[in-house]
C-alpha positions as CSV (number, residue, x, y, z in Angstrom):
1,X,0.4,10.6,14.0
2,X,2.8,7.9,12.8
3,X,4.0,10.1,10.1
4,X,4.8,12.8,12.7
5,X,7.0,10.3,14.5
6,X,4.9,10.1,17.6
7,X,4.1,6.4,17.5
8,X,3.4,3.5,15.2
9,X,0.2,3.2,13.3
10,X,-1.2,0.5,15.6
11,X,-0.2,2.6,18.7
12,X,-2.0,5.6,17.1
13,X,-5.1,3.6,16.5
14,X,-5.1,2.5,20.2
15,X,-4.5,6.0,21.4
16,X,-7.4,7.3,19.3
17,X,-9.7,4.6,20.6
18,X,-8.7,5.5,24.2
19,X,-9.8,9.1,23.7
20,X,-6.3,10.6,23.9
21,X,-6.6,12.5,20.5
22,X,-8.6,15.6,19.9
23,X,-9.4,17.5,16.7
24,X,-10.3,21.1,17.1
25,X,-10.9,20.5,20.9
26,X,-13.2,17.5,20.3
27,X,-12.3,14.0,21.3
28,X,-12.1,11.7,18.2
29,X,-12.3,7.9,18.8
30,X,-12.6,6.8,15.2
31,X,-9.2,6.1,13.5
32,X,-11.0,6.4,10.1
33,X,-11.7,10.1,10.7
34,X,-10.3,12.4,8.0
35,X,-8.5,15.5,9.0
36,X,-6.9,18.5,7.3
37,X,-3.4,18.9,8.8
38,X,-3.3,22.6,7.7
39,X,-6.7,23.8,9.0
40,X,-7.4,21.4,11.8
41,X,-5.8,21.6,15.3
42,X,-4.8,18.1,16.4
43,X,-3.6,17.2,19.8
44,X,-2.3,14.0,21.4
45,X,-2.4,13.9,25.2
46,X,-3.0,17.7,25.0
47,X,0.2,18.3,23.0
48,X,-0.1,19.6,19.4
49,X,0.7,17.1,16.7
50,X,3.3,18.7,14.5
51,X,4.3,17.3,11.1
52,X,7.8,15.8,11.0
53,X,10.3,17.0,8.4
54,X,10.0,14.9,5.2
55,X,12.8,12.4,4.7
56,X,13.7,9.7,2.3
57,X,15.9,6.7,3.4
58,X,17.7,4.1,1.3
59,X,18.2,0.5,2.6
60,X,20.3,-2.3,1.0
61,X,17.9,-5.1,1.8
62,X,19.4,-8.5,2.2
63,X,17.6,-11.8,1.3
64,X,15.5,-13.2,4.2
65,X,13.7,-10.0,5.3
66,X,10.1,-9.2,4.6
67,X,9.0,-5.7,3.8
68,X,6.5,-5.0,6.6
69,X,6.6,-3.5,10.1
70,X,5.6,-6.7,11.8
71,X,5.1,-10.3,10.6
72,X,2.6,-12.6,12.1
73,X,4.8,-15.6,11.3
74,X,7.7,-14.1,13.2
75,X,10.0,-13.6,10.3
76,X,12.7,-10.9,10.3
77,X,11.4,-7.5,8.9
78,X,13.2,-4.7,7.2
79,X,12.5,-2.5,10.2
80,X,15.1,-4.5,12.1
81,X,17.7,-2.9,9.8
82,X,16.4,0.7,10.3
83,X,17.1,3.0,13.3
84,X,15.0,2.0,16.3
85,X,12.9,5.2,16.1
86,X,12.1,4.9,12.4
87,X,8.6,3.5,12.7
88,X,7.3,6.7,11.2
89,X,9.0,5.8,7.9
90,X,7.0,3.7,5.4
91,X,8.4,1.5,2.6
92,X,8.1,2.7,-1.0
93,X,6.9,-0.4,-2.7
94,X,8.3,-3.8,-1.7
95,X,10.9,-6.4,-2.3
96,X,9.8,-9.9,-1.4
97,X,11.6,-12.1,1.2
98,X,13.8,-13.8,-1.5
99,X,14.8,-10.6,-3.2
100,X,17.6,-8.1,-2.2
101,X,18.7,-4.6,-3.1
102,X,17.6,-1.0,-3.1
103,X,14.5,-0.3,-1.0
104,X,13.3,3.2,-0.2
105,X,11.5,4.5,2.9
106,X,9.8,7.8,3.4
107,X,7.2,9.8,5.4
108,X,6.3,11.7,2.3
109,X,3.2,9.9,1.2
110,X,2.8,12.0,-2.0
111,X,6.2,11.1,-3.2
112,X,5.7,7.4,-2.3
113,X,2.5,7.3,-4.2
114,X,4.0,9.1,-7.2
115,X,6.8,6.5,-7.3
116,X,4.6,3.4,-7.0
117,X,1.6,4.6,-9.0
118,X,0.8,2.3,-11.9
119,X,1.3,5.1,-14.5
120,X,4.4,6.6,-13.0
121,X,6.9,4.9,-15.4
122,X,9.8,5.7,-13.2
123,X,12.5,3.1,-14.3
124,X,13.7,0.5,-11.8
125,X,16.7,-1.7,-12.6
126,X,17.2,-5.3,-11.5
127,X,19.9,-8.0,-11.9
128,X,18.2,-11.3,-12.2
129,X,19.8,-14.7,-12.4
130,X,17.5,-17.3,-14.1
131,X,17.9,-21.0,-14.6
132,X,19.2,-22.2,-17.9
133,X,20.0,-20.4,-21.1
134,X,18.0,-17.5,-22.5
135,X,18.2,-17.3,-26.2
136,X,17.6,-14.2,-28.4
137,X,14.0,-15.2,-29.3
138,X,13.1,-15.5,-25.6
139,X,14.8,-12.1,-24.9
140,X,12.7,-10.5,-27.6
141,X,9.6,-11.9,-26.0
142,X,10.5,-10.5,-22.6
143,X,11.4,-7.1,-24.1
144,X,8.2,-6.8,-26.1
145,X,5.8,-7.8,-23.3
146,X,4.7,-11.0,-21.7
147,X,1.0,-11.9,-21.3
148,X,0.3,-12.4,-17.5
149,X,-3.0,-13.0,-15.8
150,X,-3.4,-9.3,-15.1
151,X,-2.6,-8.3,-18.7
152,X,0.5,-7.9,-20.9
153,X,3.6,-6.3,-19.4
154,X,4.9,-3.1,-20.8
155,X,7.9,-3.2,-23.2
156,X,11.1,-3.3,-21.2
157,X,14.9,-3.0,-21.6
158,X,16.3,-6.4,-20.9
159,X,19.9,-7.4,-21.5
160,X,21.9,-10.6,-21.2
161,X,24.8,-9.9,-18.9
162,X,26.4,-13.4,-18.7
163,X,25.8,-17.1,-19.1
164,X,27.7,-19.7,-17.1
165,X,26.2,-22.8,-18.8
166,X,23.7,-23.5,-16.0
167,X,22.2,-20.0,-15.5
168,X,21.9,-16.6,-17.2
169,X,22.2,-13.2,-15.6
170,X,19.8,-10.7,-17.0
171,X,19.5,-6.9,-16.4
172,X,15.8,-5.8,-16.3
173,X,14.8,-2.1,-16.6
174,X,11.1,-1.9,-15.9
175,X,8.7,1.0,-15.9
176,X,5.9,-0.7,-13.9
177,X,5.8,-2.5,-10.6
178,X,3.3,-5.3,-10.5
179,X,3.3,-7.8,-7.7
180,X,6.2,-10.3,-8.3
181,X,6.3,-9.2,-11.9
182,X,9.8,-10.4,-12.8
183,X,9.3,-13.8,-11.2
184,X,6.0,-14.2,-13.1
185,X,7.6,-13.1,-16.4
186,X,10.5,-15.6,-16.0
187,X,8.0,-18.4,-15.1
188,X,6.1,-17.5,-18.3
189,X,9.2,-18.3,-20.4
190,X,9.6,-21.7,-18.8
191,X,12.4,-20.8,-16.4
192,X,12.7,-19.7,-12.7
193,X,14.4,-16.9,-10.8
194,X,17.5,-18.0,-8.8
195,X,18.4,-14.5,-7.5
196,X,16.8,-11.1,-7.8
197,X,18.6,-7.9,-6.9
198,X,17.3,-4.3,-7.4
199,X,20.2,-1.9,-8.2
200,X,18.5,1.3,-9.1
201,X,15.3,3.4,-8.8
202,X,15.2,6.3,-11.1
203,X,18.5,8.3,-10.5
204,X,19.3,6.5,-7.3
205,X,21.8,3.7,-7.5
206,X,22.6,1.3,-4.7
207,X,26.3,1.3,-5.6
208,X,28.7,-0.2,-3.0
209,X,26.4,0.3,0.0
210,X,27.0,-2.6,2.4
211,X,24.3,-5.2,2.6
212,X,21.9,-4.3,5.5
213,X,23.1,-0.7,5.6
214,X,20.7,2.3,5.5
215,X,21.1,6.0,5.3
216,X,19.0,9.2,4.8
217,X,19.3,10.6,1.3
218,X,21.0,13.9,0.8
219,X,18.9,16.9,-0.3
220,X,20.4,16.8,-3.8
221,X,19.5,13.1,-4.1
222,X,15.9,13.8,-3.0
223,X,15.7,16.7,-5.4
224,X,16.9,14.4,-8.3
225,X,14.4,11.7,-7.3
226,X,11.5,14.2,-7.3
227,X,12.6,15.6,-10.7
228,X,12.8,12.1,-12.1
229,X,9.3,11.3,-10.8
230,X,7.9,14.5,-12.3
231,X,9.6,13.8,-15.7
232,X,8.3,10.2,-15.8
233,X,4.8,11.4,-14.8
234,X,4.8,14.0,-17.5
235,X,5.7,11.4,-20.1
236,X,2.8,9.2,-18.9
237,X,-0.7,9.8,-20.1
238,X,-3.3,9.1,-17.4
239,X,-4.5,5.5,-17.2
240,X,-7.9,5.1,-18.7
241,X,-10.5,4.7,-15.9
242,X,-8.0,5.6,-13.2
243,X,-9.5,6.9,-9.9
244,X,-9.2,10.6,-9.4
245,X,-6.3,11.8,-7.3
246,X,-7.0,12.2,-3.6
247,X,-7.2,15.8,-2.4
248,X,-3.7,17.0,-1.3
249,X,-5.2,18.6,1.8
250,X,-6.4,15.4,3.2
251,X,-4.1,13.6,5.6
252,X,-3.4,9.9,5.5
253,X,-5.1,7.8,8.2
254,X,-3.0,7.3,11.3
């Protein structure tokens, strides 16, 4: 229901509990109920629920916003920067409150899952300013892989862009997306992140988009993103022990 643009996830859950949703003519009050959007007839207040056209949006996230629809601590969220009726869009991955840059949103859950899957290997590029100098030996450590509590990082492309005597600007190109990965990698070499800015996801580049601005991707940009995801997936052998893919005929929970 939220993906169809009818309401938010929490509003959908409330409506289901109130008995306002029917599946094949039967009232369903459990939000955990699985449905097949192709075969099942779903109505909300007697009106058919129709799938919304799939879209992908790009946001230039500023520092100070959290990547969530609502924050229990009252902090600004990225949804304050999106159109008022965009609650049906979900973030593709996250940027933490102290990070900025390119953040995608979509109602295409299959595409979002393909981009964020642990074995996707879709490259993402970041400009990261770290405290102090980073010598060649430390760069080699970062490139070859850093041992973290959840295992070693994959080899990465990391370049020194500039050094001003007090800090070093590095360009990271990662093919994985663990929680706060870059910050943990930098901590592991005895430094700390001063600024972190994502500039690129696959073929999509933030470019000169104004901070806080957002827009829907053009069809050619979405096609290029899908092609890059497919190419990255084809280069990636399945992760050992990975859970089987969810059936494509099952809808996401509301």
